[in-house]
Backbone as CSV, one residue per row, in Angstrom:
resi,resn,N_x,N_y,N_z,CA_x,CA_y,CA_z,C_x,C_y,C_z
1,HIS,0.831,-1.188,0.000,0.000,0.000,0.000,0.873,1.249,0.000
2,GLU,0.364,2.276,-0.642,1.056,3.565,-0.604,0.889,4.181,0.775
3,LYS,1.778,5.120,1.090,1.655,5.830,2.362,0.374,6.656,2.352
4,SER,-0.255,6.718,3.488,-1.470,7.515,3.623,-1.118,8.997,3.577
5,GLY,-1.976,9.770,2.958,-1.781,11.221,2.933,-2.029,11.854,4.286
6,ASN,-2.630,11.091,5.195,-2.923,11.611,6.530,-1.847,11.288,7.557
7,GLU,-0.784,10.640,7.141,0.241,10.209,8.090,0.822,11.384,8.868
8,GLN,1.195,12.443,8.184,1.787,13.594,8.870,0.777,14.224,9.828
9,PHE,-0.481,14.340,9.391,-1.519,14.914,10.244,-1.665,14.110,11.528
10,PHE,-1.782,12.798,11.423,-1.973,11.969,12.613,-0.720,11.906,13.475
11,THR,0.443,12.019,12.873,1.683,12.084,13.658,1.692,13.340,14.518
12,GLU,1.360,14.488,13.907,1.326,15.747,14.654,0.194,15.760,15.675
13,LEU,-0.943,15.194,15.325,-2.070,15.124,16.254,-1.710,14.276,17.476
14,SER,-1.068,13.146,17.269,-0.701,12.296,18.403,0.343,12.970,19.286
15,LYS,1.253,13.748,18.703,2.226,14.509,19.505,1.503,15.505,20.407
16,TRP,0.466,16.151,19.861,-0.294,17.126,20.639,-1.079,16.431,21.744
17,VAL,-1.729,15.316,21.430,-2.545,14.594,22.401,-1.697,14.109,23.574
18,PHE,-0.499,13.631,23.302,0.358,13.096,24.346,1.348,14.124,24.888
19,HIS,1.072,15.405,24.674,1.860,16.523,25.203,3.322,16.479,24.772
20,GLU,3.556,16.013,23.579,4.908,16.040,23.026,5.096,17.298,22.182
21,ARG,3.999,17.996,21.885,4.056,19.212,21.079,2.847,20.067,21.431
22,GLY,3.040,21.393,21.405,1.923,22.291,21.651,1.551,22.453,23.111
23,HIS,2.356,21.918,24.011,2.108,22.046,25.445,2.843,23.293,25.917
24,LEU,2.108,24.301,26.378,2.708,25.585,26.747,2.700,25.781,28.250
25,LYS,3.667,26.566,28.733,3.650,27.003,30.128,4.049,28.471,30.175
26,ALA,3.429,29.200,31.075,3.701,30.622,31.246,4.414,30.835,32.571
27,VAL,5.507,31.592,32.541,6.281,31.881,33.751,6.634,33.363,33.788
28,HIS,7.045,33.804,34.938,7.490,35.185,35.155,6.434,36.204,34.718
29,MET,5.189,35.986,35.144,4.134,36.937,34.822,4.265,38.169,35.709
30,GLN,4.231,39.332,35.095,4.303,40.599,35.819,3.271,41.550,35.232
31,HIS,2.677,42.354,36.089,1.709,43.340,35.635,1.756,44.544,36.557
32,HIS,1.471,45.697,35.995,1.410,46.936,36.769,0.732,48.007,35.923
33,LYS,0.282,49.062,36.599,-0.320,50.177,35.878,0.757,50.883,35.067
34,VAL,0.358,51.445,33.944,1.301,52.189,33.094,1.876,53.351,33.894
35,GLY,3.185,53.484,33.881,3.858,54.560,34.600,4.230,54.201,36.024
36,GLU,3.840,53.029,36.494,4.187,52.580,37.837,5.035,51.312,37.739
37,ALA,5.673,50.953,38.846,6.540,49.772,38.823,6.002,48.624,39.669
38,ASN,5.166,48.929,40.653,4.676,47.888,41.568,3.316,47.352,41.131
39,GLU,3.073,46.082,41.443,1.780,45.469,41.149,0.765,45.934,42.187
40,PRO,-0.334,46.559,41.762,-1.334,47.017,42.731,-2.203,45.866,43.221
41,ALA,-2.891,46.091,44.315,-3.787,45.060,44.852,-5.026,44.907,43.977
42,ILE,-5.487,46.000,43.373,-6.670,45.950,42.505,-6.468,46.853,41.296
43,TYR,-7.246,46.594,40.271,-7.318,47.458,39.102,-8.749,47.957,38.964
44,ARG,-8.894,49.107,38.352,-10.223,49.632,38.040,-10.482,49.402,36.555
45,ILE,-11.722,49.537,36.130,-12.122,49.203,34.761,-11.317,49.949,33.707
46,ASN,-11.073,51.222,33.868,-10.394,52.007,32.835,-8.892,52.153,33.055
47,ASP,-8.309,51.379,33.947,-6.862,51.456,34.173,-6.114,50.888,32.970
48,ASP,-5.083,51.595,32.538,-4.174,51.070,31.520,-3.075,50.308,32.252
49,LEU,-2.733,49.134,31.741,-1.711,48.359,32.423,-0.733,47.752,31.441
50,GLU,0.396,47.360,31.972,1.415,46.647,31.206,1.508,45.240,31.777
51,PHE,1.581,44.267,30.883,1.616,42.866,31.292,2.731,42.188,30.518
52,SER,3.560,41.431,31.209,4.618,40.681,30.524,4.621,39.245,31.038
53,VAL,4.973,38.341,30.147,5.005,36.927,30.491,5.994,36.228,29.563
54,GLU,6.655,35.203,30.066,7.505,34.363,29.228,6.744,33.068,28.974
55,ILE,6.674,32.664,27.704,5.947,31.457,27.336,6.923,30.453,26.746
56,PHE,6.814,29.205,27.209,7.670,28.135,26.726,6.804,27.010,26.171
57,GLU,7.334,26.293,25.179,6.648,25.160,24.571,7.507,23.914,24.755
58,TRP,6.861,22.817,25.107,7.560,21.538,25.275,7.907,20.978,23.900
59,SER,9.178,20.696,23.666,9.630,20.199,22.364,9.639,18.677,22.295
60,GLY,9.323,18.036,23.395,9.404,16.582,23.466,10.563,16.146,24.328
61,THR,11.570,17.028,24.463,12.718,16.728,25.317,13.039,17.858,26.291
62,SER,12.653,19.100,25.941,12.956,20.241,26.821,11.986,21.390,26.535
63,TRP,11.973,22.363,27.439,11.151,23.557,27.252,11.911,24.556,26.394
64,GLU,11.329,24.925,25.262,11.920,25.879,24.322,11.104,27.167,24.349
65,PRO,11.741,28.327,24.137,10.954,29.571,24.073,9.896,29.479,22.967
66,TYR,8.679,29.902,23.291,7.584,29.911,22.332,7.636,31.234,21.584
67,VAL,7.757,31.176,20.276,7.893,32.386,19.466,6.645,32.553,18.614
68,ASP,5.946,33.660,18.820,4.765,33.981,18.027,4.507,35.475,18.166
69,ASP,3.860,36.062,17.195,3.586,37.498,17.261,2.092,37.773,17.446
70,ASP,1.319,36.757,17.858,-0.115,36.930,18.011,-0.611,36.189,19.253
71,VAL,-0.147,36.627,20.433,-0.566,36.019,21.690,-1.549,36.976,22.358
72,GLN,-2.657,36.446,22.851,-3.676,37.279,23.469,-3.825,36.925,24.938
73,VAL,-4.123,37.939,25.748,-4.369,37.760,27.175,-5.729,38.369,27.470
74,GLN,-6.509,37.690,28.296,-7.829,38.199,28.646,-7.961,38.266,30.165
75,PHE,-8.483,39.384,30.656,-8.686,39.582,32.089,-10.173,39.565,32.381
76,TYR,-10.521,39.091,33.572,-11.905,39.079,34.024,-12.022,39.848,35.331
77,MET,-13.117,40.576,35.504,-13.377,41.230,36.771,-13.996,40.198,37.701
78,MET,-13.321,39.857,38.781,-13.776,38.793,39.680,-14.845,39.259,40.635
79,SER,-14.750,40.515,41.127,-15.770,41.027,42.032,-16.025,42.491,41.702
80,PRO,-17.281,42.895,41.678,-17.589,44.279,41.301,-17.229,45.272,42.387
């Protein structure tokens, strides 16, 4: 039989399912209001803030820096 055209797809899918690829972790998260250096206890709705995080991806043998130019962060108001 010829090789299946889906072989590469299922190889990559199985890597993802078994956390050999696409498994991310976020470390060194920091946030603060724009113009300030310390993290406040609370934020208000219209506060502008700066947020930084380092993201790593599991390569199957080690954590490698995750490189992308389209990462999104979403915040939720926990108590009014």
